[in-house]
N, C-alpha and C positions, 0 to 999 in steps of 0.2 A: 673518679666517680663521675665527673662531668664530662670528661673525655670519653668514657665508656658510652654515656647516653648519647653524646654527640656522634659517636662512630655507628651507634645502632641507628640513629636517625638517618644518617647518610646512607648506611646500608639499606634501609627501608625505602628511602627515596629512590636509590638506584634501581631496586627491585620493582617498584612501582613505575618506573620510567618518568619520573616527576620532571626531569629537564625537557623531555619531548613534549610533554603536556603544556609546560609553561611556554615553550617556543610556539606551539600550536595556537594556544590561547592568545598570545601576543601578536600573532600574524593574522591581521584582520582580513586581507585579501584572501588568504587560504580558507579561512572560516566562511566567508561569504561564498566562495567558490564550492566548498563542500556542502554548505547548506543548499545552495542552488541545485547541485546535482542530486542531492538527497530528495529534494522536492520534485524534481523531474522524474526520478525513479519511482517515487510513490505515485505520482499522477499517472505514469504509464501503467503501473500495476493495478491501479484502481480502474483504469480504461480496459484493460485486458479482463480483469475479473468481472466487470460490469457487462462487457460483451458476451463472456461465457455464460454468466447467470441468466442474462436476457434471452440467449439462445435456448438454454435448457427450459427456461420458463415458456417460450413460445412452443417448443416441441411438447411439453406437457399440455398446454392449452389446446393445441391441435388434437392431441388424443382425446382429450375431453370432448371436443366438439364432434369428433367422429363417432362417439359412443352415443350420441344423441340423447343426452340426459335432459329431461324437461327443465325449462327455464335456464339452467346454466349453459346448455349448449348453444342457445341462440345468443346469449350475451358473448360467450367466448367466440362464436363465429363472427360477430360484429367487431369485436377487438381485433381479431386475426385480419379480418378484411381491412380495418383502418391501418393496421400495421404494414401489411403487404403494399397498400396503396402509397403510404409514406415512403416506403423504401424504393419505390419505382420513381 
């Protein structure tokens, strides 16, 4: 009975790759390296996403400014002018 439970536990641990997990958790350098690269990847993804969304937003604002809507188009034109001046 105890042997059966122990064998089931060992089989479950092997299926979960518990030994690899324990080795990973005990290797501090590997964990730090993995966390660093995950952070770099997240930062790079956020940068790309922000650039993409910013570009789309500028295109939308330019279209609004072209339509000459009262009040909104003047404000949008000022924003676009400021952004274009900053980019140069």
